[in-house]
C-alpha positions as CSV (number, residue, x, y, z in Angstrom):
1,M,-14.3,0.2,0.2
2,A,-13.8,-3.5,-0.4
3,S,-13.4,-5.9,2.5
4,L,-10.0,-7.1,3.5
5,N,-8.7,-10.1,1.5
6,V,-5.8,-11.0,3.8
7,G,-5.3,-14.5,2.3
8,N,-4.6,-13.0,-1.1
9,L,-2.4,-10.3,0.5
10,G,-0.4,-12.8,2.5
11,E,0.2,-15.0,-0.6
12,Y,1.3,-11.9,-2.5
13,L,3.6,-10.8,0.3
14,R,5.2,-14.2,0.5
15,E,5.8,-14.3,-3.3
16,Q,7.3,-10.8,-3.2
17,R,9.5,-11.7,-0.3
18,R,10.8,-14.8,-2.0
19,T,11.4,-12.9,-5.2
20,A,13.5,-10.4,-3.3
21,Q,15.3,-13.4,-1.8
22,L,14.6,-12.3,1.8
23,S,13.9,-14.6,4.7
24,L,10.9,-13.8,6.9
25,R,13.2,-12.6,9.6
26,Q,15.1,-10.3,7.2
27,L,11.9,-8.7,5.9
28,A,10.5,-8.3,9.4
29,D,13.7,-6.5,10.5
30,A,13.7,-4.3,7.4
31,A,10.0,-3.4,7.8
32,G,10.3,-2.8,11.6
33,V,7.7,-5.5,12.5
34,S,8.0,-8.6,14.5
35,N,8.8,-11.9,12.8
36,P,5.7,-13.7,14.2
37,Y,3.4,-10.8,13.2
38,L,4.7,-10.9,9.6
39,S,4.3,-14.6,9.5
40,Q,0.7,-14.3,10.6
41,I,0.1,-11.7,7.8
42,E,1.6,-14.0,5.2
43,R,-0.7,-16.8,6.4
44,G,-3.7,-14.6,6.3
45,L,-4.3,-14.6,10.0
46,R,-3.8,-10.9,10.6
47,K,-5.1,-7.7,9.0
48,P,-2.2,-5.3,8.8
49,S,-2.7,-1.5,9.0
50,A,-1.9,0.8,6.1
51,E,1.1,1.9,8.1
52,V,2.5,-1.6,8.4
53,L,1.8,-2.3,4.7
54,Q,3.7,0.9,3.8
55,Q,6.7,-0.3,5.9
56,V,6.6,-3.7,4.3
57,A,6.3,-2.2,0.8
58,K,9.3,0.0,1.5
59,A,11.3,-2.9,2.7
60,L,10.4,-4.9,-0.4
61,R,10.8,-1.9,-2.7
62,I,7.4,-2.2,-4.2
63,S,4.4,0.2,-4.4
64,A,2.5,0.6,-1.1
65,E,-0.6,1.3,-3.2
66,T,-0.3,-2.2,-4.7
67,L,-0.4,-3.7,-1.2
68,Y,-3.4,-1.4,-0.3
69,V,-5.3,-2.7,-3.3
70,R,-4.4,-6.3,-2.4
71,A,-5.6,-5.7,1.1
72,G,-8.8,-4.1,-0.1
73,I,-8.0,-0.7,1.4
74,L,-7.7,1.1,-1.9
75,D,-9.6,0.7,-5.1
76,E,-7.4,-0.1,-8.2
77,K,-8.6,3.0,-10.0
78,E,-7.6,5.1,-7.0
79,R,-4.2,3.4,-7.0
80,D,-3.6,4.3,-10.7
81,E,-4.4,7.9,-10.0
82,L,-2.2,8.0,-6.9
83,E,0.7,6.5,-8.7
84,T,0.4,8.9,-11.6
85,R,0.4,11.8,-9.2
86,A,3.3,10.3,-7.2
87,V,5.4,10.0,-10.3
88,I,4.8,13.6,-11.2
89,L,5.4,14.9,-7.7
90,A,8.6,12.9,-7.4
91,D,10.2,14.0,-10.6
92,P,13.3,16.1,-9.7
93,S,13.7,17.5,-13.2
94,I,10.7,19.8,-13.0
95,N,10.0,22.5,-10.5
96,E,7.0,22.7,-8.2
97,R,5.0,25.1,-10.4
98,Q,5.5,22.8,-13.4
99,K,4.4,19.8,-11.3
100,Q,1.2,21.7,-10.3
101,V,0.5,22.6,-13.9
102,L,0.9,18.9,-15.0
103,L,-1.4,17.8,-12.2
104,Q,-4.0,20.4,-13.3
105,I,-3.9,19.3,-16.9
106,Y,-4.1,15.7,-15.7
107,E,-7.2,16.6,-13.7
108,S,-8.8,18.4,-16.5
109,F,-8.3,15.4,-18.9
110,R,-9.8,13.1,-16.2
111,K,-12.9,15.4,-15.9
112,E,-13.2,15.6,-19.7
113,N,-13.2,11.8,-19.9
114,G,-15.9,11.5,-17.2
115,F,-13.7,10.4,-14.3
116,E,-14.2,11.9,-10.9
117,T,-11.1,13.4,-9.4
118,A,-9.8,12.5,-6.0
119,A,-8.4,15.2,-3.7
120,Y,-4.9,13.8,-3.4
121,T,-2.8,16.9,-4.0
122,D,0.3,17.8,-1.9
123,A,-0.1,21.5,-2.6
124,P,-3.1,23.8,-2.8
125,V,-4.6,24.2,-6.2
126,D,-6.7,27.2,-7.4
127,A,-9.4,25.5,-9.6
128,D,-10.5,28.8,-11.2
129,A,-6.9,29.8,-12.2
130,D,-6.3,26.2,-13.3
131,S,-9.2,26.1,-15.7
132,D,-8.3,29.5,-17.1
133,A,-4.7,28.5,-17.6
134,Y,-5.8,25.3,-19.2
135,A,-8.3,27.0,-21.5
136,D,-5.6,29.6,-22.5
137,A,-3.1,26.8,-23.2
138,H,-5.5,24.9,-25.3
139,A,-7.2,27.7,-27.2
140,D,-5.9,26.8,-30.6
141,T,-5.5,23.0,-30.4
142,D,-5.9,20.2,-27.9
143,T,-2.2,19.4,-27.8
144,D,-0.4,22.8,-27.8
145,V,0.8,23.9,-24.4
146,D,1.2,27.6,-23.7
147,T,4.8,27.8,-22.7
148,E,4.1,31.0,-20.7
149,T,2.4,28.8,-18.1
150,V,5.1,26.2,-17.9
151,E,8.5,27.6,-16.9
152,G,11.5,26.2,-18.6
153,A,9.6,24.5,-21.5
154,R,11.8,22.9,-24.1
155,T,11.4,21.8,-27.7
156,A,12.1,18.3,-28.9
157,D,15.8,19.2,-29.7
158,G,16.2,20.5,-26.1
159,S,16.4,24.2,-27.0
160,A,14.2,26.7,-25.0
161,A,10.7,26.9,-26.4
162,R,9.3,30.3,-27.4
163,P,5.9,31.3,-26.1
164,K,3.0,30.7,-28.4
165,Q,1.7,33.8,-30.0
166,K,-1.7,34.8,-28.5
167,P,-4.4,35.5,-31.1
168,T,-5.2,39.1,-31.4
169,G,-8.8,40.4,-31.6
């Protein structure tokens, strides 16, 4: 883990606050921290906790992970992985099973490309079942998805996809 770079963080927070057209007092109120404390963070005199950074990020409507990276709490590669996972998990148009399948495929691609995976899942994942489902889904090509493993799969025109025929023999 990198050491805290609070000067850089403070400058970034000030820039984001000004872009959002918020006064120091308005941001402090929205984030639930004191005005003097926020001022000290912006000037690089205080090292905020991850919780405070999350509150400030929410008030500024920016990614908390971005602030964690700026503060040296989180590695940038970890942030990218977290944001990818967060987008998948937050998507209201797919169900929980579909989200887990997407995360499993994402993990398998990361492993295939030599990246270590972080344990940041919101739901338990059965690694053996995942690798079997992925292998079945990609038996013919690297891009086909077995629609039996993804409920509600759709074709490009929006119609319901038919399951791929399993090879016999």
